[in-house]
Each structure stands twice: as C-alpha cells, then as structure tokens.
N, CA, C and O atoms as a DFTB+ gen file, in Angstrom:
464 C
 N C O
     1  1     -23.373    -227.871      -1.504
     2  2     -23.216    -226.514      -1.065
     3  2     -22.952    -226.494       0.432
     4  3     -23.490    -227.295       1.196
     5  1     -22.138    -225.586       0.806
     6  2     -21.837    -225.397       2.207
     7  2     -22.165    -223.973       2.603
     8  3     -22.051    -223.042       1.806
     9  1     -22.570    -223.829       3.845
    10  2     -22.842    -222.477       4.327
    11  2     -22.089    -222.252       5.631
    12  3     -21.782    -223.178       6.382
    13  1     -21.819    -221.026       5.849
    14  2     -21.117    -220.654       7.078
    15  2     -22.077    -219.919       8.012
    16  3     -22.972    -219.195       7.574
    17  1     -21.872    -220.119       9.253
    18  2     -22.684    -219.398      10.226
    19  2     -22.272    -217.934      10.238
    20  3     -21.094    -217.595      10.118
    21  1     -23.252    -217.097      10.384
    22  2     -22.953    -215.672      10.426
    23  2     -22.439    -215.282      11.800
    24  3     -22.887    -215.789      12.829
    25  1     -21.505    -214.383      11.781
    26  2     -20.975    -213.868      13.037
    27  2     -21.748    -212.597      13.386
    28  3     -21.488    -211.523      12.845
    29  1     -22.675    -212.741      14.274
    30  2     -23.438    -211.567      14.708
    31  2     -23.268    -211.401      16.206
    32  3     -23.153    -212.368      16.959
    33  1     -23.256    -210.186      16.596
    34  2     -23.154    -209.888      18.012
    35  2     -24.483    -209.320      18.481
    36  3     -25.053    -208.419      17.865
    37  1     -24.941    -209.854      19.549
    38  2     -26.164    -209.323      20.131
    39  2     -25.792    -208.224      21.112
    40  3     -24.940    -208.393      21.984
    41  1     -26.445    -207.121      20.939
    42  2     -26.221    -206.019      21.861
    43  2     -27.443    -205.933      22.778
    44  3     -28.548    -205.607      22.343
    45  1     -27.223    -206.223      24.008
    46  2     -28.312    -206.127      24.959
    47  2     -28.145    -204.852      25.764
    48  3     -27.049    -204.478      26.180
    49  1     -29.243    -204.226      25.958
    50  2     -29.221    -203.019      26.773
    51  2     -29.983    -203.294      28.060
    52  3     -31.125    -203.753      28.039
    53  1     -29.357    -203.016      29.131
    54  2     -29.985    -203.202      30.433
    55  2     -30.442    -201.873      31.010
    56  3     -30.643    -201.745      32.218
    57  1     -30.602    -200.898      30.147
    58  2     -31.012    -199.591      30.636
    59  2     -32.513    -199.579      30.909
    60  3     -33.290    -200.279      30.261
    61  1     -32.889    -198.775      31.873
    62  2     -34.294    -198.650      32.238
    63  2     -34.979    -197.699      31.272
    64  3     -34.342    -196.781      30.754
    65  1     -36.250    -197.900      31.023
    66  2     -36.983    -196.960      30.176
    67  2     -37.006    -195.578      30.820
    68  3     -36.992    -195.449      32.044
    69  1     -37.041    -194.559      29.987
    70  2     -37.061    -193.187      30.480
    71  2     -38.509    -192.751      30.691
    72  3     -39.257    -192.561      29.733
    73  1     -38.890    -192.596      31.950
    74  2     -40.237    -192.164      32.283
    75  2     -40.259    -190.715      32.744
    76  3     -41.203    -190.287      33.407
    77  1     -39.224    -189.956      32.397
    78  2     -39.145    -188.569      32.871
    79  2     -40.226    -187.681      32.254
    80  3     -40.581    -186.656      32.836
    81  1     -40.746    -188.051      31.102
    82  2     -41.763    -187.240      30.448
    83  2     -43.192    -187.631      30.789
    84  3     -44.132    -187.092      30.205
    85  1     -43.373    -188.548      31.715
    86  2     -44.705    -189.033      32.055
    87  2     -45.394    -188.041      32.976
    88  3     -44.813    -187.580      33.958
    89  1     -46.631    -187.719      32.649
    90  2     -47.442    -186.835      33.479
    91  2     -48.351    -187.698      34.343
    92  3     -49.398    -188.157      33.888
    93  1     -47.943    -187.916      35.596
    94  2     -48.720    -188.767      36.492
    95  2     -49.965    -188.066      37.012
    96  3     -50.821    -188.706      37.623
    97  1     -50.081    -186.763      36.780
    98  2     -51.273    -186.058      37.243
    99  2     -52.432    -186.216      36.258
   100  3     -53.544    -185.763      36.529
   101  1     -52.174    -186.855      35.120
   102  2     -53.232    -187.110      34.140
   103  2     -54.127    -188.238      34.645
   104  3     -53.722    -189.052      35.475
   105  1     -55.336    -188.265      34.130
   106  2     -56.244    -189.335      34.559
   107  2     -55.854    -190.652      33.901
   108  3     -55.210    -190.680      32.853
   109  1     -56.258    -191.728      34.540
   110  2     -56.034    -193.058      33.990
   111  2     -57.277    -193.885      34.248
   112  3     -58.241    -193.399      34.841
   113  1     -57.260    -195.122      33.808
   114  2     -58.410    -195.979      34.064
   115  2     -58.434    -196.453      35.524
   116  3     -59.411    -197.068      35.951
   117  1     -57.389    -196.181      36.283
   118  2     -57.323    -196.557      37.692
   119  2     -57.795    -195.403      38.573
   120  3     -58.694    -195.571      39.397
   121  1     -57.191    -194.245      38.395
   122  2     -57.586    -193.044      39.130
   123  2     -58.131    -192.070      38.096
   124  3     -57.380    -191.475      37.323
   125  1     -59.445    -191.918      38.095
   126  2     -60.120    -191.123      37.062
   127  2     -59.806    -189.633      37.159
   128  3     -59.579    -188.984      36.138
   129  1     -59.791    -189.088      38.358
   130  2     -59.544    -187.658      38.558
   131  2     -58.552    -187.453      39.698
   132  3     -58.966    -187.263      40.841
   133  1     -57.253    -187.487      39.410
   134  2     -56.268    -187.301      40.481
   135  2     -56.415    -185.967      41.221
   136  3     -56.085    -185.871      42.403
   137  1     -56.907    -184.948      40.528
   138  2     -57.060    -183.641      41.176
   139  2     -58.185    -183.634      42.206
   140  3     -58.260    -182.726      43.033
   141  1     -59.054    -184.633      42.163
   142  2     -60.167    -184.698      43.115
   143  2     -59.911    -185.661      44.269
   144  3     -60.818    -185.928      45.058
   145  1     -58.700    -186.182      44.382
   146  2     -58.372    -187.034      45.520
   147  2     -58.428    -186.201      46.795
   148  3     -58.156    -185.000      46.776
   149  1     -58.778    -186.837      47.883
   150  2     -58.867    -186.125      49.158
   151  2     -58.147    -186.909      50.243
   152  3     -57.836    -188.087      50.069
   153  1     -57.892    -186.261      51.339
   154  2     -57.331    -186.899      52.520
   155  2     -55.972    -187.525      52.286
   156  3     -55.109    -186.960      51.614
   157  1     -55.802    -188.716      52.861
   158  2     -54.520    -189.414      52.779
   159  2     -54.148    -189.777      51.347
   160  3     -52.971    -189.762      50.987
   161  1     -55.145    -190.102      50.532
   162  2     -54.856    -190.460      49.146
   163  2     -54.191    -189.299      48.411
   164  3     -53.231    -189.495      47.666
   165  1     -54.700    -188.106      48.622
   166  2     -54.117    -186.924      47.980
   167  2     -52.699    -186.671      48.483
   168  3     -51.802    -186.360      47.700
   169  1     -52.505    -186.804      49.782
   170  2     -51.187    -186.575      50.369
   171  2     -50.183    -187.593      49.840
   172  3     -49.051    -187.237      49.513
   173  1     -50.586    -188.846      49.756
   174  2     -49.704    -189.899      49.239
   175  2     -49.422    -189.673      47.757
   176  3     -48.277    -189.774      47.317
   177  1     -50.454    -189.373      46.997
   178  2     -50.310    -189.191      45.550
   179  2     -49.323    -188.072      45.219
   180  3     -48.516    -188.209      44.300
   181  1     -49.385    -186.966      45.963
   182  2     -48.540    -185.812      45.671
   183  2     -47.298    -185.718      46.563
   184  3     -46.595    -184.708      46.522
   185  1     -47.017    -186.734      47.357
   186  2     -45.807    -186.726      48.188
   187  2     -44.588    -186.737      47.271
   188  3     -44.489    -187.602      46.401
   189  1     -43.654    -185.795      47.444
   190  2     -42.514    -185.667      46.511
   191  2     -41.714    -186.953      46.316
   192  3     -41.284    -187.246      45.200
   193  1     -41.511    -187.717      47.373
   194  2     -40.735    -188.947      47.228
   195  2     -41.467    -189.960      46.356
   196  3     -40.866    -190.582      45.480
   197  1     -42.759    -190.123      46.596
   198  2     -43.539    -191.089      45.824
   199  2     -43.795    -190.595      44.403
   200  3     -43.911    -191.397      43.476
   201  1     -43.883    -189.300      44.235
   202  2     -44.197    -188.726      42.927
   203  2     -43.109    -188.991      41.899
   204  3     -43.396    -189.161      40.714
   205  1     -41.860    -189.028      42.351
   206  2     -40.754    -189.211      41.407
   207  2     -40.496    -190.669      41.035
   208  3     -39.686    -190.943      40.150
   209  1     -41.167    -191.600      41.692
   210  2     -40.956    -193.028      41.421
   211  2     -41.723    -193.482      40.188
   212  3     -42.840    -193.027      39.940
   213  1     -41.122    -194.375      39.418
   214  2     -41.850    -195.032      38.331
   215  2     -42.665    -196.168      38.952
   216  3     -42.540    -196.448      40.144
   217  1     -43.492    -196.815      38.146
   218  2     -44.307    -197.896      38.714
   219  2     -43.439    -199.068      39.166
   220  3     -43.762    -199.732      40.152
   221  1     -42.340    -199.330      38.454
   222  2     -41.456    -200.430      38.833
   223  2     -40.766    -200.143      40.158
   224  3     -40.629    -201.027      41.005
   225  1     -40.333    -198.897      40.328
   226  2     -39.679    -198.511      41.574
   227  2     -40.680    -198.528      42.732
   228  3     -40.344    -198.943      43.841
   229  1     -41.900    -198.079      42.473
   230  2     -42.929    -198.069      43.514
   231  2     -43.308    -199.496      43.911
   232  3     -43.548    -199.784      45.084
   233  1     -43.359    -200.378      42.922
   234  2     -43.733    -201.763      43.195
   235  2     -42.662    -202.488      44.005
   236  3     -42.980    -203.335      44.840
   237  1     -41.407    -202.161      43.763
   238  2     -40.314    -202.854      44.450
   239  2     -39.831    -202.118      45.699
   240  3     -38.842    -202.523      46.309
   241  1     -40.506    -201.062      46.078
   242  2     -40.126    -200.296      47.258
   243  2     -40.312    -201.140      48.521
   244  3     -41.337    -201.798      48.701
   245  1     -39.316    -201.108      49.375
   246  2     -39.349    -201.880      50.620
   247  2     -40.456    -201.369      51.548
   248  3     -40.655    -200.159      51.650
   249  1     -41.166    -202.253      52.214
   250  2     -42.225    -201.828      53.134
   251  2     -41.741    -200.884      54.239
   252  3     -42.473    -199.979      54.641
   253  1     -40.527    -201.085      54.726
   254  2     -40.012    -200.199      55.770
   255  2     -39.771    -198.787      55.245
   256  3     -39.923    -197.816      55.985
   257  1     -39.400    -198.668      53.981
   258  2     -39.219    -197.338      53.380
   259  2     -40.576    -196.655      53.227
   260  3     -40.697    -195.451      53.453
   261  1     -41.589    -197.418      52.846
   262  2     -42.942    -196.864      52.728
   263  2     -43.406    -196.397      54.107
   264  3     -43.967    -195.309      54.241
   265  1     -43.172    -197.214      55.125
   266  2     -43.548    -196.856      56.493
   267  2     -42.840    -195.568      56.918
   268  3     -43.447    -194.701      57.546
   269  1     -41.574    -195.446      56.579
   270  2     -40.792    -194.250      56.918
   271  2     -41.352    -193.002      56.238
   272  3     -41.467    -191.948      56.864
   273  1     -41.700    -193.123      54.957
   274  2     -42.253    -191.981      54.225
   275  2     -43.659    -191.642      54.721
   276  3     -44.025    -190.469      54.790
   277  1     -44.438    -192.651      55.063
   278  2     -45.763    -192.404      55.634
   279  2     -45.641    -191.638      56.949
   280  3     -46.443    -190.746      57.228
   281  1     -44.644    -191.984      57.754
   282  2     -44.444    -191.296      59.034
   283  2     -44.150    -189.810      58.807
   284  3     -44.554    -188.966      59.607
   285  1     -43.451    -189.493      57.722
   286  2     -43.140    -188.092      57.407
   287  2     -44.399    -187.286      57.103
   288  3     -44.438    -186.077      57.334
   289  1     -45.432    -187.958      56.584
   290  2     -46.670    -187.248      56.248
   291  2     -47.760    -187.463      57.292
   292  3     -48.908    -187.064      57.094
   293  1     -47.391    -188.097      58.406
   294  2     -48.310    -188.219      59.516
   295  2     -49.173    -189.466      59.543
   296  3     -50.124    -189.536      60.321
   297  1     -48.868    -190.444      58.718
   298  2     -49.621    -191.704      58.721
   299  2     -48.779    -192.715      59.496
   300  3     -47.780    -193.227      58.990
   301  1     -49.192    -192.991      60.712
   302  2     -48.409    -193.839      61.607
   303  2     -49.083    -195.187      61.812
   304  3     -50.290    -195.333      61.620
   305  1     -48.281    -196.165      62.205
   306  2     -48.818    -197.509      62.444
   307  2     -49.648    -197.576      63.720
   308  3     -50.340    -198.568      63.952
   309  1     -49.592    -196.551      64.539
   310  2     -50.415    -196.552      65.746
   311  2     -51.903    -196.496      65.405
   312  3     -52.735    -197.008      66.154
   313  1     -52.233    -195.875      64.276
   314  2     -53.608    -195.891      63.770
   315  2     -53.648    -196.948      62.665
   316  3     -53.485    -196.646      61.483
   317  1     -53.867    -198.178      63.081
   318  2     -53.721    -199.337      62.190
   319  2     -54.634    -199.272      60.959
   320  3     -54.191    -199.538      59.842
   321  1     -55.886    -198.923      61.162
   322  2     -56.836    -198.895      60.040
   323  2     -56.434    -197.848      58.995
   324  3     -56.458    -198.120      57.795
   325  1     -56.070    -196.669      59.453
   326  2     -55.645    -195.596      58.536
   327  2     -54.385    -196.005      57.779
   328  3     -54.276    -195.789      56.572
   329  1     -53.436    -196.598      58.499
   330  2     -52.192    -197.025      57.862
   331  2     -52.458    -198.097      56.811
   332  3     -51.887    -198.052      55.722
   333  1     -53.321    -199.059      57.130
   334  2     -53.617    -200.133      56.179
   335  2     -54.285    -199.598      54.915
   336  3     -53.951    -200.027      53.810
   337  1     -55.222    -198.669      55.066
   338  2     -55.881    -198.079      53.901
   339  2     -54.889    -197.299      53.048
   340  3     -54.930    -197.375      51.820
   341  1     -54.003    -196.554      53.689
   342  2     -52.996    -195.781      52.964
   343  2     -52.028    -196.717      52.233
   344  3     -51.676    -196.480      51.078
   345  1     -51.605    -197.775      52.914
   346  2     -50.681    -198.732      52.311
   347  2     -51.327    -199.432      51.115
   348  3     -50.694    -199.618      50.076
   349  1     -52.580    -199.813      51.274
   350  2     -53.311    -200.454      50.182
   351  2     -53.452    -199.507      48.989
   352  3     -53.280    -199.926      47.844
   353  1     -53.764    -198.242      49.247
   354  2     -53.861    -197.263      48.168
   355  2     -52.535    -197.128      47.443
   356  3     -52.499    -197.105      46.213
   357  1     -51.447    -197.039      48.191
   358  2     -50.137    -196.880      47.560
   359  2     -49.767    -198.101      46.729
   360  3     -49.350    -197.972      45.578
   361  1     -49.919    -199.288      47.312
   362  2     -49.509    -200.513      46.620
   363  2     -50.393    -200.869      45.428
   364  3     -49.901    -201.403      44.434
   365  1     -51.683    -200.582      45.513
   366  2     -52.564    -201.003      44.417
   367  2     -52.886    -199.842      43.480
   368  3     -52.424    -199.825      42.340
   369  1     -53.658    -198.890      43.938
   370  2     -54.146    -197.824      43.057
   371  2     -53.036    -196.935      42.526
   372  3     -52.959    -196.682      41.324
   373  1     -52.176    -196.461      43.416
   374  2     -51.143    -195.528      42.993
   375  2     -50.153    -196.187      42.031
   376  3     -49.795    -195.601      41.010
   377  1     -49.716    -197.391      42.354
   378  2     -48.762    -198.096      41.496
   379  2     -49.395    -198.459      40.154
   380  3     -48.753    -198.318      39.113
   381  1     -50.630    -198.918      40.165
   382  2     -51.320    -199.257      38.911
   383  2     -51.576    -198.000      38.070
   384  3     -51.494    -198.051      36.843
   385  1     -51.880    -196.893      38.714
   386  2     -52.078    -195.624      38.003
   387  2     -50.786    -195.211      37.305
   388  3     -50.814    -194.786      36.150
   389  1     -49.662    -195.331      37.993
   390  2     -48.371    -194.973      37.395
   391  2     -48.087    -195.846      36.173
   392  3     -47.629    -195.352      35.143
   393  1     -48.358    -197.133      36.295
   394  2     -48.118    -198.042      35.169
   395  2     -49.006    -197.679      33.988
   396  3     -48.555    -197.696      32.843
   397  1     -50.253    -197.356      34.258
   398  2     -51.178    -196.974      33.202
   399  2     -50.703    -195.699      32.492
   400  3     -50.742    -195.615      31.265
   401  1     -50.260    -194.725      33.264
   402  2     -49.757    -193.468      32.676
   403  2     -48.504    -193.716      31.844
   404  3     -48.339    -193.128      30.775
   405  1     -47.627    -194.581      32.329
   406  2     -46.399    -194.903      31.593
   407  2     -46.716    -195.643      30.301
   408  3     -46.038    -195.435      29.295
   409  1     -47.725    -196.495      30.305
   410  2     -48.101    -197.210      29.090
   411  2     -48.658    -196.266      28.031
   412  3     -48.473    -196.509      26.838
   413  1     -49.335    -195.194      28.439
   414  2     -49.902    -194.259      27.478
   415  2     -48.829    -193.472      26.732
   416  3     -49.106    -192.920      25.667
   417  1     -47.630    -193.411      27.258
   418  2     -46.533    -192.722      26.570
   419  2     -46.304    -193.343      25.195
   420  3     -46.006    -192.636      24.232
   421  1     -46.443    -194.652      25.107
   422  2     -46.199    -195.348      23.848
   423  2     -47.283    -195.071      22.807
   424  3     -47.060    -195.277      21.614
   425  1     -48.447    -194.607      23.246
   426  2     -49.553    -194.375      22.328
   427  2     -49.781    -192.895      22.011
   428  3     -50.695    -192.568      21.253
   429  1     -48.984    -192.008      22.566
   430  2     -49.231    -190.578      22.383
   431  2     -49.101    -190.152      20.920
   432  3     -49.730    -189.177      20.509
   433  1     -48.306    -190.854      20.140
   434  2     -48.145    -190.507      18.727
   435  2     -49.372    -190.873      17.902
   436  3     -49.513    -190.405      16.772
   437  1     -50.254    -191.694      18.442
   438  2     -51.445    -192.112      17.726
   439  2     -52.623    -191.172      17.952
   440  3     -53.674    -191.337      17.332
   441  1     -52.459    -190.200      18.824
   442  2     -53.543    -189.257      19.119
   443  2     -53.834    -188.430      17.877
   444  3     -52.923    -188.124      17.107
   445  1     -55.105    -188.062      17.674
   446  2     -55.446    -187.254      16.497
   447  2     -54.786    -185.878      16.568
   448  3     -54.677    -185.270      17.633
   449  1     -54.360    -185.422      15.429
   450  2     -53.704    -184.117      15.349
   451  2     -54.756    -183.014      15.413
   452  3     -55.814    -183.122      14.795
   453  1     -54.468    -181.980      16.146
   454  2     -55.380    -180.858      16.269
   455  2     -55.336    -180.018      14.992
   456  3     -54.260    -179.807      14.432
   457  1     -56.482    -179.540      14.528
   458  2     -56.543    -178.719      13.314
   459  2     -56.365    -177.245      13.615
   460  3     -56.288    -176.425      12.700
   461  1     -56.298    -176.903      14.896
   462  2     -56.153    -175.502      15.278
   463  2     -54.752    -175.030      15.131
   464  3     -54.459    -173.868      15.412
C-alpha cells in the first residue's frame, strides 16, 4: 500500500487579541479595589494614555515614553523617590492588573447565570 501526503495549508494569524471589551476598573488579584487607589497610583491608573493600553503594550512601552507621560501628570524625575515608586507601580502592579483582567475575559462564560 502506498499513501500520499496530504496537501494542507496552515493559516497563521498574526492579529492581536481584541481587548476592547476588558473592564480594567474591575478588581483583580493584583489590585483589589481600583476605586480606592489614592495619590499617584490613582492618577497613573486612570491616566487616559495608560488606560487604553493592553498589558502587552504597557509591558513593552519605552521608558522614555513613560517618563514623558509621567511629566504630563506632574511626576518628574527631580523627585527621584516619587518617580521610582510611580514607575514601579506602573511596571508591576498596573501591568499585572491589566493582564489579570484580560485573562478573566476568557472565563466570563463560565460565570453562573443569574436567576433574576
């Protein structure tokens, strides 16, 4: 017996996932209550430029762009300690929170249905 190889074409998609429906203001295991953030954390969390970024975009954002956006909200490198805390919050907590919120999109169909 002889067999022939199948002619199949692989279709690869290089499109990015659609995170337009993600509610980043929801709580996550990283930031428990986003509405209770205060000070620089609140300003960074709700800054329009940072708010529209997905976790991948936030993670790959150039440090100079972050510095530029921080300057727009009044966080300058002249106050080194404040800038470092803000940068750390953005790079760790904020980015991880976005990733956590984006991951929950895949599980929303498993939520119990309301009887009301």
